[in-house]
C-alpha positions as CSV (number, residue, x, y, z in Angstrom):
1,M,33.7,174.6,113.5
2,K,34.5,172.2,116.4
3,A,38.2,171.2,116.5
4,L,38.9,167.5,116.0
5,K,40.4,165.6,118.8
6,T,43.4,163.2,118.9
7,P,42.7,160.2,121.1
8,D,44.5,159.9,124.5
9,G,46.1,156.8,125.9
10,P,48.6,155.4,128.4
11,R,51.7,157.6,129.0
12,S,54.0,154.7,129.9
13,P,57.1,153.8,127.8
14,A,56.5,152.0,124.5
15,F,58.3,148.8,125.5
16,W,56.2,148.7,128.7
17,Q,53.0,149.0,126.8
18,L,54.1,146.3,124.4
19,S,54.9,144.0,127.3
20,R,51.5,144.6,128.9
21,F,49.8,144.0,125.6
22,G,51.6,140.8,125.0
23,R,51.3,139.4,128.5
24,D,47.5,139.8,128.7
25,T,46.1,141.4,125.6
26,V,42.4,141.5,126.3
27,C,42.9,142.5,130.0
28,F,45.1,145.4,128.9
29,L,42.6,146.5,126.2
30,E,39.8,146.3,128.7
31,R,41.7,148.5,131.2
32,C,42.5,151.1,128.6
33,R,38.8,151.1,127.4
34,R,37.6,151.8,130.9
35,T,40.2,154.6,131.4
36,Y,40.2,156.3,128.1
37,G,36.9,155.5,126.4
38,P,36.0,153.7,123.1
39,V,38.9,155.3,121.2
40,F,42.4,155.3,122.7
41,R,46.1,155.4,121.6
42,L,48.8,152.9,122.3
43,K,52.6,153.2,121.8
44,F,54.7,150.3,120.7
45,P,58.5,150.3,119.8
46,F,59.4,150.5,116.1
47,S,55.8,151.4,115.3
48,P,53.7,154.5,114.7
49,P,50.9,155.2,117.1
50,V,48.2,152.5,117.3
51,F,44.6,153.7,117.8
52,V,42.1,151.1,119.2
53,L,38.4,151.5,118.3
54,S,35.5,149.8,120.1
55,D,32.7,152.1,119.0
56,A,30.5,150.5,116.3
57,E,29.7,153.7,114.5
58,L,33.4,154.6,114.1
59,I,34.3,151.1,113.0
60,V,31.6,151.2,110.4
61,E,32.9,154.6,109.2
62,L,36.4,153.1,109.0
63,L,35.5,149.9,107.2
64,N,33.3,151.7,104.7
65,R,36.4,153.4,103.3
66,D,38.1,151.9,100.3
67,V,40.2,149.1,101.9
68,D,43.0,149.9,99.4
69,E,43.2,153.4,101.0
70,T,43.4,151.9,104.5
71,P,45.0,148.5,104.0
72,P,45.6,146.0,106.8
73,F,49.4,146.0,106.2
74,P,51.7,147.2,107.7
75,A,49.5,147.6,110.7
76,N,49.3,143.8,111.0
77,R,53.0,143.2,110.5
78,G,53.4,141.8,114.0
79,T,52.2,138.4,112.6
80,T,54.6,138.1,109.6
81,S,56.6,135.6,111.6
82,I,53.6,133.2,111.6
83,F,52.3,133.7,108.1
84,G,55.3,134.9,106.1
85,R,55.9,138.3,104.4
86,Y,54.2,137.2,101.2
87,S,51.0,136.0,102.9
88,L,47.6,136.9,101.5
89,L,46.9,138.7,104.8
90,F,49.5,141.3,103.9
91,K,48.5,142.0,100.3
92,S,46.2,144.7,99.0
93,G,44.5,145.8,95.8
94,A,44.6,143.6,92.7
95,E,47.2,141.3,94.1
96,H,45.0,140.5,97.1
97,R,41.9,140.1,95.0
98,A,43.6,137.7,92.6
99,E,44.9,135.4,95.2
100,R,41.7,135.5,97.2
101,S,39.7,134.5,94.1
102,L,41.7,131.2,94.1
103,L,40.1,130.3,97.4
104,T,36.4,131.0,96.5
105,P,35.7,127.8,94.6
106,F,37.0,125.7,97.5
107,L,35.5,127.7,100.4
108,N,32.0,128.8,99.2
109,R,28.8,127.2,100.6
110,K,28.5,124.7,97.7
111,A,32.1,123.4,98.1
112,T,31.8,123.3,101.9
113,D,28.6,121.3,101.7
114,A,30.3,118.9,99.4
115,A,33.1,118.5,102.0
116,R,30.8,117.4,104.8
117,G,31.4,113.7,104.2
118,G,35.1,114.0,104.5
119,I,34.8,116.3,107.6
120,D,32.4,113.8,109.2
121,Q,34.8,110.9,108.5
122,I,37.7,112.6,110.3
123,I,35.5,113.6,113.2
124,D,34.4,110.0,113.6
125,Q,38.0,108.8,113.5
126,F,39.0,111.2,116.3
127,L,36.0,110.3,118.5
128,E,36.8,106.6,118.1
129,E,40.0,107.3,120.0
130,L,37.9,108.4,122.9
131,D,36.7,105.1,124.4
132,G,34.7,106.9,127.2
133,S,37.1,105.7,129.9
134,Q,39.5,108.7,129.7
135,P,38.9,110.7,132.9
136,T,39.5,114.1,131.2
137,I,40.8,115.6,128.0
138,S,42.5,118.9,127.2
139,V,39.8,120.7,125.3
140,Y,41.9,123.0,123.1
141,G,44.5,120.2,122.6
142,F,41.8,118.0,121.2
143,T,40.0,120.6,119.0
144,H,43.3,121.9,117.8
145,R,44.5,118.4,116.6
146,L,41.0,117.7,115.0
147,A,40.8,121.0,113.1
148,L,44.4,120.7,111.9
149,C,43.8,117.2,110.6
150,I,40.7,118.4,108.7
151,A,42.6,121.5,107.3
152,I,45.5,119.3,106.1
153,S,43.0,117.0,104.3
154,Q,40.6,119.6,102.9
155,F,42.9,122.5,102.1
156,W,46.2,120.8,101.2
157,G,44.6,117.5,99.9
158,C,47.2,115.5,101.9
159,E,46.2,112.0,102.8
160,E,49.6,110.3,103.2
161,D,49.7,109.2,106.9
162,D,53.5,109.8,107.4
163,L,53.4,113.2,105.7
164,V,50.4,114.3,107.7
165,R,52.1,113.2,110.9
166,R,55.2,115.2,110.1
167,I,53.1,118.3,109.2
168,E,51.3,118.0,112.5
169,E,54.6,117.7,114.4
170,A,56.0,120.8,112.6
171,V,52.8,122.8,113.4
172,E,53.1,121.8,117.0
173,T,56.7,122.9,117.2
174,S,55.7,126.2,115.7
175,R,52.8,126.6,118.0
176,R,55.0,126.1,121.1
177,R,57.3,128.8,119.8
178,Y,54.7,131.4,119.0
179,K,52.6,130.7,122.0
180,T,55.1,133.1,123.5
181,F,54.2,136.6,122.4
182,R,57.8,137.6,122.7
183,H,59.0,135.2,120.0
184,M,56.2,136.2,117.6
185,V,57.0,139.9,117.9
186,L,60.8,139.6,117.9
187,D,60.8,137.2,115.0
188,S,58.7,139.7,113.0
189,L,61.0,142.5,113.8
190,A,64.0,140.3,112.8
191,M,62.3,140.0,109.3
192,E,62.2,143.8,108.8
193,R,65.6,144.1,107.0
194,D,64.5,147.0,104.8
195,D,62.5,149.2,107.3
196,H,64.7,148.6,110.4
197,P,68.0,147.1,109.2
198,I,70.0,147.7,112.4
199,A,67.2,146.5,114.7
200,S,66.5,143.6,112.4
201,A,70.2,142.4,112.6
202,F,70.1,142.7,116.4
203,F,66.9,140.7,116.8
204,R,68.1,138.0,114.4
205,M,71.1,137.7,116.7
206,V,68.9,137.6,119.8
207,Q,66.4,135.2,118.4
208,G,68.8,132.8,116.8
209,Q,68.0,130.5,113.9
210,E,64.9,128.7,115.2
211,R,62.5,130.5,112.9
212,E,64.7,129.7,109.8
213,R,64.8,126.0,110.8
214,L,61.1,125.9,111.2
215,R,60.7,127.7,107.9
216,S,63.0,125.2,106.2
217,T,61.0,122.3,107.7
218,F,57.7,123.6,106.3
219,R,59.3,124.3,102.9
220,D,60.6,120.8,102.7
221,L,57.2,119.3,103.7
222,I,55.4,121.5,101.1
223,D,57.9,120.6,98.4
224,E,57.4,116.9,99.1
225,H,53.7,117.2,98.9
226,V,53.9,119.3,95.7
227,R,56.1,116.6,94.1
228,A,53.5,114.0,95.0
229,M,50.7,116.1,93.4
230,R,52.7,116.7,90.2
231,S,53.3,112.9,89.9
232,D,49.5,112.4,89.8
233,P,47.9,115.0,87.5
234,A,44.4,113.9,88.7
235,R,45.2,115.5,92.1
236,L,45.9,118.9,90.5
237,N,43.1,121.6,91.0
238,E,41.5,119.4,93.7
239,N,42.3,121.8,96.5
240,P,43.5,125.5,97.0
241,I,47.2,124.8,97.1
242,S,47.2,122.7,93.9
243,A,45.1,125.4,92.2
244,R,47.6,128.0,93.3
245,L,50.4,125.9,91.8
246,Q,48.9,126.4,88.4
247,V,48.9,130.2,88.5
248,G,51.3,131.9,86.2
249,G,52.9,128.7,84.9
250,H,54.2,127.6,88.3
251,A,53.1,124.0,87.8
252,D,56.6,122.9,86.9
253,R,58.7,125.4,88.9
254,A,60.4,125.0,92.2
255,V,58.4,126.0,95.3
256,D,59.1,129.6,96.1
257,E,58.7,131.7,99.2
258,A,55.4,133.2,98.1
259,Y,53.9,129.7,97.5
260,V,55.1,128.6,101.0
261,D,53.4,131.6,102.6
262,F,50.2,130.9,100.7
263,C,50.2,127.3,102.0
264,M,51.0,128.3,105.5
265,T,48.4,131.1,105.6
266,L,45.7,128.7,104.4
267,L,46.7,126.0,106.9
268,V,46.9,128.3,110.0
269,A,43.9,130.4,109.2
270,G,42.0,127.2,108.2
271,Y,42.3,125.4,111.5
272,D,43.0,127.9,114.3
273,P,39.7,129.9,114.4
274,P,37.4,126.9,114.3
275,A,39.6,125.0,116.8
276,S,39.3,127.9,119.3
277,I,35.5,128.3,118.9
278,T,34.9,124.6,119.2
279,A,37.0,124.5,122.4
280,W,35.2,127.5,123.9
281,L,31.8,125.9,123.0
282,L,32.7,122.6,124.7
283,L,33.8,124.4,127.8
284,E,30.6,126.4,128.0
285,L,28.4,123.4,127.3
286,A,30.1,121.5,130.1
287,Q,28.7,124.2,132.4
288,Q,25.2,123.9,131.1
289,P,23.9,120.2,130.9
290,D,20.4,121.5,130.0
291,L,21.7,123.3,126.9
292,Q,23.5,120.1,125.9
293,E,20.3,118.1,126.1
294,R,18.4,120.6,124.2
295,I,20.9,120.5,121.3
296,R,20.9,116.7,121.5
297,V,17.2,116.5,121.1
298,E,16.9,119.1,118.4
299,C,19.7,117.4,116.3
300,A,18.0,114.0,116.8
301,E,14.6,115.2,115.6
302,G,15.9,117.4,112.7
303,D,17.9,117.0,109.5
304,S,21.3,115.4,110.3
305,V,22.9,117.1,107.3
306,K,21.7,120.7,107.8
307,V,22.6,120.8,111.5
308,S,22.2,124.6,112.0
309,A,18.6,124.4,110.6
310,A,17.8,121.4,112.7
311,S,19.1,122.8,116.0
312,P,18.4,126.5,116.7
313,S,20.0,126.1,120.1
314,L,23.3,124.9,118.5
315,Q,23.2,127.7,115.9
316,A,22.6,130.3,118.7
317,S,25.4,128.8,120.8
318,V,27.9,129.0,117.9
319,L,27.0,132.7,117.4
320,E,27.3,133.4,121.1
321,A,30.7,131.7,121.2
322,Y,31.8,134.0,118.3
323,R,30.5,137.0,120.2
324,L,32.1,136.2,123.6
325,Y,35.3,134.7,122.2
326,P,35.9,136.1,118.7
327,P,38.7,134.2,117.0
328,L,40.4,137.5,116.0
329,H,40.5,139.8,119.0
330,S,41.2,142.7,116.6
331,I,41.6,143.6,113.0
332,T,43.9,146.2,111.6
333,R,44.0,149.1,109.1
334,T,46.8,151.5,108.1
335,A,46.1,155.2,107.7
336,L,48.0,156.0,104.5
337,Q,46.6,159.6,104.8
338,P,45.1,161.4,107.8
339,V,41.8,159.8,108.7
340,R,38.8,161.5,110.2
341,L,36.4,159.3,112.3
342,G,33.6,161.1,114.0
343,E,35.1,163.8,116.3
344,Y,38.7,162.3,116.0
345,E,41.4,162.9,113.5
346,L,44.1,160.1,113.2
347,P,47.4,161.1,111.7
348,G,48.6,159.7,108.4
349,G,50.9,156.7,108.8
350,S,49.3,155.6,112.1
351,Y,47.8,152.1,112.7
352,I,44.1,151.6,113.4
353,M,42.9,148.6,115.3
354,P,39.2,147.9,115.6
355,S,38.8,145.7,118.6
356,I,36.3,142.9,117.9
357,Y,36.7,141.7,121.5
358,L,35.8,145.1,123.1
359,L,33.0,145.7,120.6
360,H,31.4,142.3,121.3
361,R,31.4,143.2,125.1
362,E,29.9,146.6,124.8
363,S,26.9,147.0,127.2
364,K,25.5,149.5,124.7
365,H,24.8,146.5,122.4
366,W,24.5,143.5,124.7
367,D,22.8,142.8,128.0
368,A,25.2,141.1,130.5
369,P,27.9,141.0,127.9
370,E,30.3,139.0,130.0
371,Q,27.9,136.0,130.2
372,F,27.5,133.1,127.8
373,R,23.8,133.4,126.9
374,P,22.9,131.8,123.6
375,D,19.2,132.7,124.0
376,R,20.0,136.3,123.0
377,F,20.5,134.9,119.4
378,E,17.4,132.6,119.5
379,R,15.2,135.6,119.7
380,L,16.6,137.3,116.6
381,E,15.3,136.9,113.1
382,R,18.7,137.4,111.5
383,V,22.4,137.6,112.6
384,P,23.2,141.1,114.1
385,S,25.1,143.5,111.9
386,L,28.3,145.5,112.7
387,E,26.1,148.5,113.5
388,Q,24.5,146.3,116.2
389,G,27.9,145.4,117.7
390,F,28.7,142.1,115.9
391,L,31.8,141.6,113.8
392,P,33.1,138.0,114.1
393,F,34.3,137.6,110.5
394,G,35.7,141.0,109.4
395,A,33.8,143.0,106.8
396,Q,33.5,144.0,103.1
397,K,36.4,142.9,100.9
398,R,38.4,141.5,103.8
399,V,35.6,139.3,105.2
400,C,36.9,135.9,106.2
401,P,36.7,133.6,103.1
402,G,36.6,130.5,105.3
403,R,33.6,131.4,107.5
404,H,31.3,128.8,105.8
405,F,33.9,126.1,106.2
406,A,34.5,127.0,109.9
407,G,30.7,127.0,110.6
408,V,30.3,123.5,109.2
409,L,33.4,122.1,111.1
410,I,32.2,123.6,114.4
411,E,28.6,122.4,114.0
412,R,29.4,118.9,112.9
413,T,31.9,118.5,115.7
414,I,29.6,119.7,118.4
415,S,26.5,117.9,117.2
416,T,28.5,114.6,116.9
417,I,30.0,114.9,120.3
418,V,26.7,115.7,122.1
419,S,25.0,112.8,120.4
420,R,27.5,110.3,121.7
421,F,28.8,111.8,124.9
422,D,27.8,113.7,128.0
423,I,30.1,116.7,128.4
424,I,31.1,116.9,132.1
425,K,32.5,120.0,133.7
426,V,36.0,119.6,135.1
427,D,37.3,123.2,135.2
428,D,35.6,126.6,135.1
429,V,35.8,128.4,131.7
430,P,39.2,130.2,131.8
431,A,39.9,133.7,130.8
432,P,40.9,134.1,127.2
433,Q,44.5,134.0,126.2
434,T,46.0,135.1,122.9
435,F,47.8,133.0,120.3
436,G,48.9,135.5,117.8
437,P,45.7,137.3,116.9
438,T,43.5,134.4,118.0
439,L,41.7,134.1,121.4
440,V,42.2,130.6,122.8
441,P,41.5,128.9,126.1
442,S,44.4,127.6,128.3
443,D,45.9,124.3,127.3
444,T,45.2,123.1,130.9
445,A,41.4,123.7,130.6
446,R,39.8,120.2,130.7
447,I,36.4,118.5,130.3
448,A,35.3,114.9,130.7
449,L,33.5,113.1,127.9
450,V,31.4,110.2,129.1
451,R,29.9,107.9,126.4
452,R,26.1,107.8,126.5
């Protein structure tokens, strides 16, 4: 019987590898992939070995296992500073399924279709601010503010202008802090009082109290919004966070840490992925005026409500953006026991990181994988599967619950913009950066929108 192998990887010190990973995540992963192949090992401080996968067959084998036997947490613990230790993202088993079930009535296709009117109204408001005379706009800055405003309205049910403004300001403060990978990782380590008490105390001293001040700000904003919902019973059960408030008799209790984490997870996960995809699409469309015009004509001739059906070119462009710039560059699993994948054996306790970014750029599955070519999806009868090298939304029980909502937000934004503006190239499409687990363009990347 052939002996199983343990994946190889860089031999440099753990702190050095973490620094390289944080400074330019996708570039570091690409370099390791070229050197060590589709399965390689990384070493990070205060962490068991991390095994990165970009082979579709091995990823299928991993994700077909019971997710409760290979859960995402603690392999994804590096993002606890963003979402909070009680986030849905860090739960498993019955606890995860129960909380996730609260989202389904608000994020399924029927609910998303019903929300189109509200989404369109907010898009119109944002585009009215663009009078066509602005020379250029920051692409990600614009899509970030738009998606955040929609998420606050649709997921939190918050319409009070002053409160919305303060939530947006708090999110922007948090985004500036966690745009720096160092703060995200060190704040997460500072939260590990049980697993690494000495290191946790040290990093709390190094990092100061900024995270606690941010946390306190969000807690106060959520508490203010909850009081407003409780004062008007008609608003209860209208959105995910009001529905969560009713669970277990919490309707009249003080807001606790678990509830704050639920609200923050819903907000960040609700706006950040569609904001990034929309920004990448605008940047790519600015490079291809002919593609813009094709989308414009198809949308004008088709059903203005069912945009994806009306414009095959837009639908293909969205899928190509998800392929080339997947919102999550990687997903995580924790090997509670030794895991055998193909010819490899990964030790129990290790972290496993299927890299969506690397998978989506595998020449085994895609011709010219570095190029933005929507036509590759126009020729297909159905969306490619994981076995074919496509994994934009996760899989099985951990598939993204907000994928339908994100699709509507992206398509409505792009179709509305191309119908009213010509998207003019200002900058080349930049290399992807990471904001937490999300791939985003640089804040300095700009386009011009010229009213038609």
